[in-house]
C-alpha angles and dihedrals in degrees: 000000000000123000128286124286126220109204120206128185099184137036091248089052090049091059090057091042091056092051091050095045090052089063095052120070112236095009122149131202114227115194136191110255114249093018105054123051124198100019119153088234127019123208134186104200113051099194095045092046096049091046091051091050090050094048090051091055098247116153107242132209105185119195094208143087114304092226092056092048092050091051091048094052100036094095096050106042116108120157119003090213090060103031119093119259116269129191129183116211128192114240091243091049092240097120134039119188129183100209091201121042118222091203117120127212121225127201118238 
C-alpha cells in the first residue's frame, strides 16, 4: 500500500491539505483540476478519483462534505475491517468525521 492521500476540491482546502500531508510520511495532496493549484496529483472527476483511491487501498483524508464523501464511496465499500481508513474534514478544519466506524459490536 502506498501512503495516504489528502484530497482537496478548493484552493482553501488545499492549504489545509498541505498542512495535513506534511504531518504524514509519504502523503500526497490530490487536487481538483482547475480549482487547486500546486497539488502533487491533479484529477478531473472527483467521484471516480476518490473511488479509485479507495479501491487501491490508499488511506484517504478528504477535505470535503461528509455527505458527499459517503455518496461517492457507497458503491465501493465492502468490509470495514478490510477497507482503507477514510476521514472527512471540513475545509476550515473545524470538524473531522470518520464516515465509517471501525468499532465492532460484541454480543453479551
